[in-house]
Phi, psi and omega in degrees: 000149186267333182278123181292144181266349181056052181299331183299337179289336183299311172278334186294323183294312172303322179299320179295318177299320177300310183296321178292310181287330178287322185274313190253354191303320185299328184267358183265150173293154188299323184294330178283323174300316177298313181303312176298316181296328180271327180292330181296306177290329178294320174301314180296320180295322179297318177295323177295317179297321177296319179295320178296319178296318180296317183289319174300328179288347179289338177065243182291346181276000183302321178297349180290352177300155014275150176268128190236135168238120189228151172292146182296327180263150181293148175288314175227127178226108180228101183063243178274351182277128177227124176237119181267155170273090192234133174254132184233139181235123173224191185296321182294308182291333179292316178298318181297316181295320178301319177294310188294313186278328179290305178293321180300320179295318179300320178293327175297315180298315176301319179301329182299328179272321187289324186255016192295335183256008180280133179296339179262033186304308181293322179294324178301309182292328176294325176292319179299316177297318177299318177299318181291326175300310183291324181289321176290330175295318181298317185288320185278346184305126180276358177213166185294331180290316176293325175296322181292329174298312176296322183300310180290328180296315180293335172297314176297314183293328178289323175301314179297317185279321177298319180266024184305315175272073190289346175288346178267113186306317180298325179289317179296319179293323179296319178297318178293320180295316178298319183294315184292312183295325176290332177292328178298312180291323181295332175299315177300315179303318180294320176300318179299321176297317180295321178296322180293318179298316182290329186261332182246336179074014179207155174240001179293131177300320183293319183287322178297315180297324178290321177296319180290320182295325182284350181230080184297344180277352179285105176218155174055209178055235184293331178298320177300316182295316182298313180295323176296320179295317177299319180294329176299320175298320181291325180297328176286310182292321182257018168056056174256163178303137359260016186256028181276350196295339182284329192291320179296328178285346178294352178292348181293339178285170174305149182301320175301328177297315178303316180298318182293313183289320187277331192270305196232359189232257197304310186289342175274358184294323181296317178298316180296320180298316181291323176293325181291325181256029185301332181295337172281315183293327180298335181270004180223090179302329180296315181294321178296322179296320178296317178299318181294314180297313179299314181300313181294316180298316179296319181300315183286317183298313179290328178296319178296325177288328180294337184294330191247009180274146180249343172284124185299326180285325179290326171306313180291331177296309179297326175299320178296314179302318179296317179293324175296324175298326173297318180295321178290327176297321179296318178296324183291335177262016176067021176262065185299320178296324176296321181296315181286328175300316177288330175300317183290311180295323179297322178301324181289305188279334177285324174296318176300316182298313181296314182291327174293319175299323175299322176295322179290316179297319177300316180291333182266011177067034175098354182289131179248351183279117183295339176294342178256008179259210182106148176067022184271356183293332180277330184278328184234069187298316181293316178297319179299312188284327177288321177292327179301317175303319183287320180296318176291329176291315180290330177289339177098028179269139173282148007260030183286159190300319185297332178301314186293314183287317178292323176299322181293318180298312178299324181294313181287336173291320177298325181283350191277070171065198183293313180291347182297327181291325177293313179302321179297317179298317179296315178299322180289320177295321176299320179297323177298312181293324179298311182298319179300306187286335178284323174287337171298312177301317180302308182293313181297328183275322190246346184250172184077206179252146178295134187258004178242129180273349183266347182273144174232076190297147179212152181290151182282163176292163184289344170296338173262327183282331178302308176300326176301314184296318178296314178296328176298315179298317177296322180292338177278306193254000184295348179251004183294341178296335175083148182294329183296310181290322181294315179298319179295322179292321181276352186308318179298338181258333188235358183085164185279153177278156179290153180238153177232143182299325181252036190301316188291318178290318182294317180297323178293319180294315178297324178294318182294320178299317181295322179291319177298321178298315178297321180295322177297321177295322178294317186292323179294315180296322177298318181296317187272333189239358170242306182284321179227073185296345179275348186291319180306321178295324177293318180295320176298320180290328178287331181231065186296325184294312180294316182297315179295323178300313180286318181297329176266017173060040178059019178055031182291320177299320178293321176298312178297321178301315183285321188268328187247304190294307184295316176300320180294318176299319180295314176302313182297323179294319179292307183298311184282322184283315183264306182294304187281305186293302184281313185289300188280298187295314180296319179295320178297316179299316179298315181296317180292322179294320177298317179298318182296316180296315182294315178296322178295322179295317179296312182296330177297322176297318181294309186273065183273343186085003181263121185293321180297324175297319180293324179292324179291320179294323180293319176297316182298319181291322178294322178293320178295318178298314179295320178296319180296321182295319178287325184272350184301314180298332181280312184284323181233067187296330187257002183270161177262118184297141175291323179231128180278094187292339179297324179296320177301325181275358180093002182281175177269000000 
């Protein structure tokens, strides 16, 4: 195509918003801070929509993607290695950009109402814009190095946003925890990049894909190691076992931050990265098996923890971890389009759930414990009905968006060979638990009588309800495109989906089973939290060991603290406190002080102020020079003198 799309504007506009509000924000009126903070993502969304319109207008030329905009000079040039600063747009990155900028903009609008009284208002919007800059850079990067810049950048921005209320210790600790755990995963990602460089000599996605396609015999071996390393990075960024522990604590940030991180941006980066590098994973069945097993295990493990949480945001946090597990399960069975399809629909209903939870918390004066809520459906009618759409969507009821994407993942897991039936079973059990704990949240929050005497609930302003309404519409109809059409659109970027000879009948049967499972979860939640709300306490009292184990998240944080954190702190205290601080630093300071004192004592002898002493030292020095000049030919006959003393004595 001849018309430039100006892809560089997509990350640049949020970066400009960050610069203006971070530098000038304190001195600007709030309306101008808001205008800058909202225009940045809106401008980026406009450029993305223009690109989408232009590409749709290409008609038959659509498969000619990716469209690339690159700087004329190389970013890095070392010998034969050339890495360009290139932005690339194809079907996959276009879908991702529409989700990131579209949902991101709605979260920005919601934030204007939610954070209006916060003293750090300008700083908050600058961080949001910075986050969007790095996320769009990650998506648009035409090579792994530029993707890694965005990858690390969203880690930094998440640290700033999670710890936004840094005067609160729990928020500061949560920000540090997220940053450190992500660095562990990122180390694996970096090793994978180094291995790609050493074995392929390029980091360009287009070049890597062409090299792999031209060599059909390349399977397993080093490719498996590379894929596992990349997946380690994904487990950190997308909160999979065993590096999921940072995400529940990320709830310490403002609620719109939780929506931004959980719904459309940072935590989905790992799924996007695997879909982007699918040509590597396709050559390693072992790596795909690892991805599928970790995804399924994470989905089920997180779902069990979500069943016993009472903090409304923590329930949604474990739900996010579980839904990300579904996406990795789809990647592991090579249904990359199914993973991205669920990523898109999940962005709609999970952003709605978090923003709806924020509306509830706002109405309850900051209260997040569902045990103190109840009866809010009459007080918060718009919040109730919009969140209801999201709850039915994540539970997998038709015709809501989540039904179509989750059903596609379960279907392709079932088709995936012998092990696929086991993966399907785990996914189906997870769907049952998901339906149960989400309707548990629904009943505890909106039904019955309000259980807090201190709260005076009220509906949120339309600056918050407007984004909820738009997301509710997307949560209902966002999956109607269907996996077949969606998969066909993404096929040039992610490969074709598997087919089955009896696909229509089998898919219908599996869909009915999935809906029945979701219905069973609703009925169990209804029995325990609407008809007999006293029963859960009796069940917990009857099985205190099991209940406490799940409620305390299997004591994983405590286990990590005892096995990993405390030993590292002890070693660090010994090495840094005794070896480095006292031994090396203290010893070096003592040595330097001793040298200074010794040198000072000698100089004190020389600088006595006595002229006769100075004359004696001068004569002694001259005698030493003359003696060295005369003895040099005898002592060092073959050496080249550093100073030609004959010249000093006037000789030739």
